[in-house]
N, C-alpha and C positions, 0 to 999 in steps of 0.2 A: 504496498499499499504508500504512496506517494504521499509523503506529508505535505500539512498546509505550505503554504506563500507565507514569512511571516510579517508584518508588515510593518512600517518606522516610519512615526509621520514627527516630521521637524517642524518647533513654532518655535517659529524668530520673531526678535521683533521688537520694538524701542518695552524701555518698562512703563506697566500701567495701560498697557493696548488693550488687554485682556486673553493675551494668554492661558492665561493659570485656566482660568472659568473655562472659553473654549479646549484645553486638556484635558478637563473634569471629565466632559462632555463627552469627548471624543473616543476615551479610555473605558467608559462608560457601556459606549453604545458600541464600538466593535474590540471590546473590551479585552483591554490591550492594559502593559502594566504603566506608568509613567514616572518620570521623571523628571523632577527641574533642580534646574540651578539650586534657586533658592532656597531647596527640600536639602538639597546634598555642602551648601554653602553652612548650611547653620549647625549640621554634624557633622562635619570638620571641623569647620571654626565654632564653638559652641558660648564661648568665652566673649566670640564676638557681635557687638548690637548694631549702630545704626556704626552708620560708616560713611565717607564721603571719598566720593572713589577719588580712586589713587591711592586710600590709605587702609587699614585691617582686613576685612575679608577681600576688601575693592580691589587691593594692590595688583599689578599684572603682575605676577607672582605668584598668590592666592585664587590669581581669576582662573591661571592657567595649570589650575591641582583643580580643582573645581569641573572644567570640563574634560580634564585629562582622568577624571576617577568616571565623569561619565561615560566615557570613553569605553570604558572598565566594563560597567555596566551594562553600557549594552552589546558590547563583544558579549558577554555574557552570556547575558539574558540570547540571545540570536546565535549562540551552541546552541541552547535547549529548546530554539525555534519557537520562542514568547516575543514572539511581536510586542511594542509602545509608543506610548506617544514619548514626547521629548521638547521641552517649553523651557526656553532661556532668550537670552538676546540672541546669543550666539554676531556678536558683531563682523564678527570678522571669519572672513570669508574660509579661509582656511579652518577654522571649527567648524562650520557647517561639511565643508568637504569631506572632514576627515572621519564626519559622522556617516556623508552618505559611504564611503570609500568601506567600513564599515557591514553599511548594508550591505554595501555588495558583495563581501567577501564570502555573505550567509546564504547570497541572493533571497536579499530579502526586499521584496517593493518598497522602497523610498520615499518620498511625498515631504516639498519643503513647501511651509505656508508661510506665507508673513503677512501675519497679523499686524493689521494698523489702528487708528484712532486719530480722530481729532484733537493738535493736540490744546483747545479749550476744555476737554474732557478730562483730556487726562492734565493735565493741572490743576483742572477742580476734584477728580478724583486724589492726587495729591493733598489736595487740603482737605477733602475729608481725613482722608490719614492721621493724619494729623494729628487731628481732635477728639478721635477714635481715642481710647486708653488701653485699648487692649493691642496685644502685637498684631501681628501680622506675618509671615513666615518672610514676605521681603522687607529687604528694610529698603530699596530704590525711595529715590522724593526727586523732587522736581529737578535740584540742583542733577543729580544723577542722572537723569531724564538728558537734563542740557548737551554733558558732556557727552556718555551717547552718540547721541545722536549729530554728533560731529565724527566720531571715530566710524562710525555706520559706514561699512563697505558693503556695495554692492553687490548683487551677487552674474556671474557667466551661467552657477548652475537654473538646469529647469526647473519652477514653481508657478504656486497661487498663488493668488493673493487677496485677506481679504477682510473687509473695514468691520469692525466688531459692531458698529454702530447699525447695520443693517440689518433687518430680521435673519435672529438664530436659526430661523429651517432652515434659512436660505443659504444662509453660510458651512451648514452638515451638506446640505444637496450639491452643493459645490466642491466639496473635500469629496463626498461619498460618490462625483460624477469622477472623481481623475483615477479614484481606488480602482473603480470599474473600470473606465477607460487606456487611465492611463494619459501624462504630457499629451496635449497636442499642437 
């Protein structure tokens, strides 16, 4: 009996765009494991909380550690034929290419989704997050968003783009079409 081809969905985009919310929906719908840079960052650097870009768990060296852990987790999951959805900024093209190469090594279907959101809504989300007393998984704030926006590299990989302000069902349908047919 032939094994079912595993699915790897990489959600890339700036902080505050709604990647984590979409990752939860995709994980549930397709029964995929969910890996997030925020979750890995908290596990690897548990004593670090709020950060500025370039310091603490957001230093370049520590960001590399987070991405390397994600690569290892993906490799391990795919080795056991387990698909996943990965949620993170993945602001460097080399980070995205590495995920794609790991997926290819295991003959997994790889889908890159760029998640966007109007900047005014992102700013509003960060303001609301600051007012809440409870901790969130993400430590990103508007300053980190702006810093990553400057550094975000375009891609040459096939991808689809979704804007989180659109109807959630139409976003899921757009991703479903790519899963069924592949990139056009």
